[in-house]
C-alpha positions in Angstrom: 23.1 -9.4 34.8 22.0 -8.4 38.3 20.5 -11.0 40.6 20.5 -9.1 43.9 18.5 -6.1 44.9 16.8 -4.7 48.0 13.7 -6.7 47.0 15.5 -10.0 47.4 16.4 -9.5 51.1 13.1 -10.6 52.5 13.3 -13.8 50.5 16.7 -14.8 51.8 15.7 -13.8 55.3 12.6 -16.1 55.3 14.7 -19.1 54.1 17.3 -18.5 56.8 14.6 -18.3 59.4 13.3 -21.7 58.3 16.8 -23.1 58.5 17.3 -21.8 62.1 14.0 -23.2 63.3 14.8 -26.6 61.9 18.3 -26.5 63.3 16.8 -26.3 66.8 15.1 -29.7 66.3 16.7 -32.9 67.4 19.4 -34.2 65.1 19.1 -37.4 63.1 21.7 -40.2 62.8 24.9 -39.3 61.1 25.3 -40.2 57.4 28.8 -41.2 56.3 28.4 -40.8 52.5 27.4 -37.4 51.2 26.5 -38.8 47.8 24.2 -41.6 49.3 20.6 -41.5 48.2 17.5 -40.7 50.4 16.4 -43.3 52.9 13.3 -45.4 52.2 10.4 -46.6 54.2 11.1 -50.2 53.3 14.5 -51.8 53.0 15.5 -53.0 49.5 17.7 -56.0 48.7 21.0 -55.7 46.9 21.0 -59.4 45.9 17.5 -60.2 44.7 17.2 -60.3 40.9 14.2 -57.9 40.9 13.4 -54.4 42.3 10.1 -52.9 43.5 9.8 -49.5 45.1 7.6 -46.4 44.9 7.5 -42.7 45.7 5.0 -40.0 46.2 5.7 -36.3 45.8 3.3 -33.5 46.7 4.1 -29.8 46.0 2.1 -26.8 47.1 2.9 -23.3 45.7 1.2 -19.9 46.1 1.9 -16.4 45.1 0.3 -13.1 46.2 -1.1 -10.4 43.9 1.7 -8.7 42.1 2.1 -5.6 39.8 1.3 -6.0 36.1 0.7 -3.2 33.6 -1.3 -5.7 31.4 -2.0 -9.4 31.0 -2.6 -11.8 28.2 -3.9 -15.3 27.5 -0.7 -17.0 28.7 0.3 -14.6 31.4 1.2 -15.6 35.0 -2.0 -14.7 36.9 -1.5 -11.3 38.5 -4.0 -12.1 41.2 -3.3 -14.4 44.1 -3.0 -18.0 42.9 -2.3 -21.3 44.4 -1.7 -24.8 43.1 -1.0 -28.3 44.2 0.5 -31.3 42.3 0.6 -34.9 43.4 2.8 -37.4 41.5 3.3 -41.0 42.4 5.6 -43.5 40.7 5.9 -47.3 40.9 9.4 -48.4 40.1 10.2 -52.0 38.8 13.4 -53.6 37.7 14.6 -57.1 36.7 18.2 -58.2 36.5 18.1 -60.7 33.6 21.8 -61.3 33.7 24.9 -59.6 35.2 25.0 -57.4 32.1 21.3 -57.1 31.1 18.4 -55.4 33.0 14.9 -54.2 32.3 13.3 -51.2 33.9 9.5 -50.5 34.0 8.0 -47.5 35.8 4.4 -46.5 36.1 3.2 -43.0 37.1 0.1 -41.1 38.0 -0.2 -37.4 38.5 -2.9 -34.8 39.3 -3.1 -31.1 39.9 -1.4 -28.2 38.1 1.2 -25.5 38.5 0.4 -21.9 39.3 -1.4 -20.4 36.2 -1.2 -23.9 34.7 2.5 -23.6 34.3 2.1 -20.7 31.9 3.5 -17.2 31.9 7.1 -18.1 32.8 10.2 -19.2 30.9 11.2 -21.0 34.1 8.0 -22.5 35.6 8.2 -23.0 39.3 7.2 -26.7 39.7 8.8 -29.4 37.5 6.1 -31.9 38.5 3.5 -29.6 37.0 3.4 -30.8 33.4 0.3 -29.9 31.3 -1.3 -33.3 31.3 -1.8 -34.3 35.0 -5.2 -35.9 34.5 -5.1 -38.4 37.3 -4.8 -41.4 34.9 -1.9 -43.9 35.2 0.6 -44.2 32.4 3.8 -45.9 31.6 6.7 -43.5 32.3 9.7 -45.7 31.5 10.1 -49.1 29.9 13.6 -49.9 28.7 16.3 -52.6 28.4 19.9 -51.9 29.3 22.7 -54.0 27.9 26.2 -53.6 29.3 29.1 -54.6 27.0 32.3 -54.9 29.1 35.4 -53.4 27.6 37.7 -54.1 30.6 38.2 -56.8 33.2 38.3 -54.3 36.0 35.0 -53.7 37.8 33.6 -51.6 40.6 30.5 -51.8 42.8 27.6 -49.4 42.6 24.5 -48.9 44.7 21.1 -49.9 43.3 18.7 -47.2 42.4 15.1 -47.3 41.0 16.6 -46.7 37.5 19.3 -49.3 37.7 19.6 -52.5 39.8 23.0 -53.8 38.5 25.5 -53.8 41.3 28.8 -54.5 39.5 29.9 -52.7 36.4 33.1 -52.8 34.3 35.2 -49.7 34.6 35.3 -49.4 30.8 32.0 -50.4 29.1 29.4 -49.6 26.5 25.8 -49.2 27.8 22.9 -49.5 25.4 19.4 -48.4 26.4 16.4 -49.1 24.2 12.8 -48.2 25.0 10.8 -45.4 26.7 12.6 -43.0 29.0 13.2 -39.3 29.9 16.1 -37.8 27.9 17.3 -36.2 31.1 17.7 -39.6 32.7 20.9 -39.7 30.7 21.7 -36.2 29.4 22.3 -32.9 31.3 22.5 -34.9 34.6 23.8 -33.0 37.6 23.8 -34.4 41.2 23.4 -30.9 42.7 20.4 -29.7 40.7 18.6 -32.6 39.0 15.7 -33.8 41.2 12.5 -31.9 42.0 11.6 -34.4 44.7 14.6 -33.7 47.0 16.3 -30.6 45.5 15.2 -27.5 43.5 11.8 -27.3 41.8 12.2 -24.7 39.1 12.3 -26.1 35.5 15.4 -24.0 34.6 17.3 -24.9 37.7 16.7 -28.7 37.6 17.4 -28.8 33.8 19.0 -26.6 31.2 16.2 -24.3 30.1 17.6 -24.0 26.6 17.8 -27.8 26.1 14.6 -28.4 24.1 15.0 -32.2 24.5 12.7 -34.7 22.8 9.7 -35.5 24.9 5.9 -35.6 25.1 4.2 -33.1 27.4 4.9 -35.5 30.4 8.6 -35.5 29.6 9.1 -39.0 28.1 10.0 -40.3 24.7 10.9 -43.5 22.9 14.4 -44.1 21.5 17.8 -45.5 22.1 20.9 -44.3 24.0 24.5 -45.5 23.4 26.8 -44.5 26.3 30.6 -45.2 26.5 32.0 -45.0 30.0 35.6 -45.0 31.2 37.1 -43.9 34.6 37.5 -40.2 33.8 35.5 -39.9 30.5 32.1 -40.6 29.1 30.4 -40.0 25.7 26.8 -40.7 24.8 24.4 -40.4 21.9 20.6 -40.7 21.7 18.1 -41.0 18.8 14.5 -40.3 19.9 11.0 -39.6 18.8 9.7 -36.0 19.0 6.1 -34.8 19.5 3.7 -34.1 16.6 3.1 -30.6 17.8 4.7 -28.2 20.3 4.4 -29.7 23.8 2.0 -32.3 22.6 1.3 -35.7 24.2 1.4 -37.7 20.9 4.8 -38.6 19.5 5.6 -38.6 15.8 6.5 -42.2 15.1 7.6 -41.7 11.5 11.3 -40.7 11.7 11.2 -39.1 8.3 8.8 -36.5 9.6 10.4 -35.9 13.1 13.4 -37.1 15.1 15.9 -35.9 17.6 19.6 -36.5 18.0 21.4 -35.7 21.3 25.1 -35.7 22.0 27.1 -35.3 25.2 30.7 -35.6 26.3 31.6 -35.8 30.0 35.0 -35.4 31.6 35.7 -36.1 35.2 39.0 -34.5 36.1 40.2 -34.5 39.7 40.6 -30.7 40.2 40.5 -31.0 44.0 42.1 -34.2 45.5 39.5 -36.8 46.4 36.6 -34.5 45.4 34.2 -35.3 42.5 34.3 -33.0 39.5 32.3 -33.4 36.3 32.0 -31.2 33.2 29.5 -32.1 30.5 29.3 -30.7 26.9 25.8 -31.1 25.3 24.4 -30.6 21.8 21.1 -31.5 20.2 19.3 -31.4 16.8 15.6 -31.6 16.5 13.7 -32.1 13.2 10.0 -31.6 13.4 7.0 -29.7 12.0 8.0 -26.5 13.8 6.9 -23.0 13.0 9.4 -20.2 12.1 9.1 -16.9 14.0 10.3 -14.9 10.9 7.6 -16.6 8.8 4.9 -16.0 11.3 5.8 -12.3 11.6 5.9 -11.9 7.8 2.4 -13.3 7.5 1.1 -11.0 10.2 2.7 -7.9 8.6 1.3 -8.9 5.2 -2.2 -8.9 6.8 -2.7 -12.6 6.3 -3.2 -13.3 10.0 -4.7 -11.1 12.7 -1.8 -11.8 15.1 1.4 -13.7 14.5 0.6 -17.4 14.8 3.6 -19.8 15.0 1.2 -22.7 14.2 -0.1 -21.2 11.0 2.0 -22.9 8.3 2.0 -25.8 6.0 3.5 -29.2 7.0 7.3 -28.7 7.1 10.3 -30.4 8.5 12.6 -27.8 10.1 15.7 -27.9 12.2 16.2 -26.6 15.7 19.6 -27.0 17.4 21.4 -26.0 20.5 24.3 -26.4 22.9 24.9 -26.6 26.6 27.5 -27.0 29.3 26.9 -28.4 32.8 29.5 -28.7 35.6 29.4 -29.7 39.2 32.1 -29.7 41.9 32.3 -31.2 45.4 34.3 -28.7 47.5 34.1 -30.4 51.0 32.2 -33.2 52.7 29.3 -30.8 53.1 29.4 -28.2 50.2 28.9 -28.7 46.5 28.3 -26.3 43.6 27.0 -26.4 40.0 26.8 -24.2 36.9 24.8 -24.6 33.7 24.6 -22.6 30.5 22.7 -23.2 27.3 21.7 -21.7 24.0 19.5 -22.7 21.1 19.1 -21.0 17.7 15.7 -19.3 18.6 14.6 -19.0 15.0 12.1 -21.8 15.3 9.4 -22.3 17.9 10.1 -23.7 21.3 8.8 -27.2 20.9 9.3 -29.6 23.8 10.5 -28.2 27.1 9.9 -24.5 27.7 10.2 -21.2 26.0 13.9 -20.2 26.7 16.6 -19.6 24.1 19.5 -18.9 26.3 20.2 -19.5 30.0 22.8 -19.3 32.7 22.3 -21.0 36.1 24.5 -21.5 39.1 24.3 -22.4 42.8 25.0 -25.1 45.3 23.9 -27.0 48.3 25.1 -27.5 51.9 24.5 -30.5 54.0 23.2 -29.9 57.5 26.2 -31.5 59.2 27.3 -28.0 59.9 24.4 -27.5 62.3 24.1 -31.1 63.6 21.4 -32.2 61.1 23.3 -34.4 58.6 20.2 -35.4 56.7 19.1 -31.8 56.0 20.1 -29.9 53.0 20.0 -26.2 52.1 20.3 -25.1 48.5 20.3 -21.8 46.6 20.4 -21.2 42.9 20.3 -18.2 40.5 19.1 -18.2 36.9 19.1 -15.8 34.1 16.9 -16.8 31.1 16.6 -15.0 27.7 14.9 -15.0 24.4 16.2 -14.7 20.8 15.5 -11.5 18.9 12.8 -13.1 16.7 11.1 -14.8 19.6 10.9 -11.4 21.4 9.5 -9.7 18.3 6.9 -12.5 17.9 5.7 -12.0 21.5 5.8 -8.2 21.4 3.4 -8.3 18.4 0.9 -10.4 20.3 2.0 -13.9 19.3 1.4 -16.9 21.6 3.7 -19.8 22.4 2.6 -22.8 24.4 3.8 -21.2 27.6 4.2 -17.4 26.9 2.0 -14.6 25.6 1.1 -11.4 27.4 -0.4 -9.8 24.3 2.7 -7.4 24.2 6.2 -7.5 25.5 8.5 -5.0 27.2 11.4 -7.3 27.1 13.8 -8.0 30.0 15.7 -11.2 30.9 13.8 -13.4 33.3 15.8 -13.5 36.6 15.1 -16.2 39.2 16.4 -17.0 42.6 15.4 -20.2 44.3 16.2 -21.4 47.9 15.1 -24.7 49.4 15.5 -26.5 52.7 15.0 -30.3 52.6 14.7 -32.3 55.8 13.5 -35.7 57.1 10.1 -35.7 58.9 10.4 -37.6 62.2 7.5 -40.0 61.5 9.5 -42.8 59.9 12.5 -43.2 57.6 11.6 -42.2 54.0 9.4 -39.2 54.9 10.8 -35.8 53.8 9.6 -32.2 53.9 10.9 -29.1 52.2 10.3 -25.3 52.3 11.0 -23.5 49.0 11.0 -19.9 47.9 11.4 -18.5 44.4 11.8 -14.9 43.5 11.2 -14.0 39.9 12.0 -10.7 38.3 10.5 -9.9 34.8 8.2 -13.0 34.8 7.6 -14.1 31.2 10.6 -11.9 30.1 8.3 -8.8 30.7 9.6 -5.7 32.5 5.9 -4.5 32.7 5.1 -7.4 35.1 6.3 -8.5 38.5 8.4 -9.1 40.4 6.7 -12.1 42.0 7.5 -14.2 45.1 6.4 -17.8 45.0 6.8 -19.8 48.3 6.1 -23.5 48.4 6.2 -26.7 50.4 6.9 -30.2 49.5 6.1 -33.6 51.1 8.0 -36.5 49.7 7.7 -40.2 50.6 10.3 -42.7 49.4 8.9 -46.3 49.7 
């Protein structure tokens, strides 16, 4: 699979120019720990039994007119298009005991992604879910119980998602409540956060991981996580939506449910450098359509176009696998790789319309050019569809994200670069430039390529 061509040269050049311009600005104070979190506007206590913080994330993206032989209902708009999203989160936590905590997060979002996040297997803005109506909602609400399995402990920094500061080296963590499945599964410190890192859906997460969620990305369930010094294993049972990419979850586990499994190993491949390899699997049972069935009904003349939603109530299985690895090479350079596959016979239901994916890349801290709080990242992604999924779209079928009316299939190839930097107004203010180059958008060789530059303003309170 080819990622580079002559058309990618202007994209790389523009990102490097941004880096050079920023490098000429005054440097900020040195940071000792490469893995430390972003700075905040207000200081937060490590001893109080409660936590309160907030964040605001604004992303602007635009693309010029690009070539397209044809377009359909779910195509990425071929004409110039721009979009802005604004997402704010209030984080709350309570340390009930040294081994029990409660987390409550409230969120509000508005705006949309380019083409309302349609027309791509890898949409360009992870904040741009399809239900940003400007109304507040509960994002997370869970209890975490830590069961010690060893006397040895270690100290950890508080985060908005955990305020416990001392943990047993060997333990069992139990989470029950509302959460995002990717709070616990497919985590990767290099490519995991659209607020300070990459923005593309299939860079930040495994595109083939059709994890249980409503259209905002959250679900109810439970997670059991066993942790040791060099090993971890976790399992989750969760609710799944009533319909593809829907907001309402199916509360009857007999009709729909999801199981998620992950094993994590942390070998020391390079002395004193962090390494992690995670092996993922999932099974989803829900009222999903079957591409083969939808095609058969169309060919029999029972539907005017293949319709994945035209079927009787049924409980079908969709499953998949993934691998996720990250490696720290030096004090300033890290790399990651992800790969995933799902069976592709049943409709994409929760995350995005991708059946197989490979992504890799890395980030560099700005210490190399005397800006230690800056970070430059680059990633490459290749997304694909199953044979049945391709056939369904080529006959004019629509998914919740894809549908050009026809399909001249080609793997969707994405390159993303970002440059994240603190804004010299106050600690906790960050800006970023981002550029994404997408070849065969929507897996269609008859459309594109398209370049989508963007900017981000992030405030960590």
